[in-house]
Structures are given as C-alpha cells and as structure tokens.
N, C-alpha and C positions, 0 to 999 in steps of 0.2 A: 362418393357419396357419405358421408359422415354418418356413423353411427348413432340414433335416434337415442337419445338418454332416454330413463325411464325417473320422474321425479319425485320423489318422497316427501312428503312434507308431516312435518311431526304432529303427531294426532293432539286432540285436546286432552285436557286433565279430565278425566270423569268427576262429577262432583260429590259422586258418594264416595271418593277415595280422600278427594277433601273434606267430605263431611266427617269421615270418620278419624281423619287426623285429629280435626279441631276436638272432637268427641274425645278423642284418647287422650290429650292435652288436658281437657275441661278435668277429667276424673285424676288428675296426675300421676298417668301411665303414658307417656308420649313415646308412640311406636315408631320407632327411631327410622327403621326399613322406609315405614310406609312414607316417614319425612323425608328421606332419602330420595323414595321413588317418585314424589308428588315435586319436591324441588326441580329434581334432574327432569320432569316434564314438561312443566313449568320451564325451565330455562329453554328447552328444544323448542319449543312452541314458539316462547318468543323470538328465539332466531330465527326459523322460519317466517314469520311476520315481519321482523324486520329485512329479511332479504327479499322477501316479495316488495317491502315497501321501496327499497333502495332499487330494485329492477324496474320498478315503476318509474321511478326519476331518472332513469339510466345507468342505472350501476349496476352490471348485472352478474353474480358470480357463479360460476360452472359445480354445478353439484358434486361431480366426480374428480375436479381435481384442484378446486377453492381458486383457480383464474379467476381475476378479475377482469371484465369488459364494459369499456364504455361504449353505449348507444348513445349516438346524437338524440334531442328532442324531436328534430324535425322529423323523425321516422315513425314517430308515434307509436310505438310500441305497447303503449299502455293498456289500451283495450284488448290485445291481444292478451297480454298477461294475466290482466284480469277476468278472462274467459278461460284459461288454462288454469289460474289457481283456485278459482270457485267452485271447480269439479272436485277437492281437497277439502 
C-alpha cells in the first residue's frame, strides 16, 4: 500500500505582521526583514490556494515530488478535496 503523505499548506500571514509592515513604512523606516517575511508568506499562501483550486479542477500536484496528475471530472473529487483542505 502506498505511504500516505502529510499535506501541509502554507499558513495565513498574521495580520499584525502586515500592520507592522505598513506602520514601519509610514514612519519612513521600512523593516526589510519583515517585508521579506510578509512577501514570502503571501507568495507561499497564494501558491497553496492555487494548488487547491487546480486540484478541484482535476490538476493535482503531488506535494512531495511535484508530479502533476490529471483526474477526470467524472470522478468528482472536488467535495473530497474541499473536506481535506478545509481542515487547514
């Protein structure tokens, strides 16, 4: 039997980090480390969301090896995916 993969989606960027970033820029002292942290977090979160959206449409990417598999719409996996992804 195939090993079950643990899927980890990127977490949401904490609102307080975004607020601190705006505040640091507003006073003219941009916190570049915080900027990097927020931008990388947003990029990774958006990538996770895009992968879920693609999977619902039948284009599933393996989180371990990045292999892409197409699943025909007639198998109707979207309700399974939404149950899995809503937990994260």
